[in-house]
C-alpha positions, 0 to 999 in steps of 0.5 A: 270865438265871436270876437275872433270871427269879428277880427276875421270879418275885419281882416277880410274887409267884410266889415270896417273896424268901427262896426263892432267894438269889443264891448258891444260884441260882449253886450250883444252876446250877453243878451242871447239865452244860455240855451243857445250856447251848445256843447260844441263850437259849431252848434253854438255859432250856428244857434247864436247867429241864427237867434241874433238874425231872427230876434228884434234887437230893440230890447237888448240891454248892456251887461249892467241890465240898466242901459239899452244897448242901442241908441244915440249916445256915445255909450250905445251902439246902432242896430244897423251896425249890429246887423252888419256884424250879424250879416258878416257872421252869416257870410263868414259861416256860409263861405267858410272853406271856399 
């Protein structure tokens, strides 16, 4: 669902293709607590995006739980790009159906 939303954001021109590579989206979602994933898509989308919008992303790790997700190496993502993705998710939700 979140990768499809990312594809929609790219298609609509709300983010560029290099903002959120697939692996980094997976890592971002890996850091969201299980309790935020609900019993339906609507609740899950809203709860996950709200969580990501409110949490300090600095402590997020890659899925191996060893490497910080954010940093300056080629294997890491930037917080500003993650925030662009999260903002895009919010915009997509708020503008859906318009």
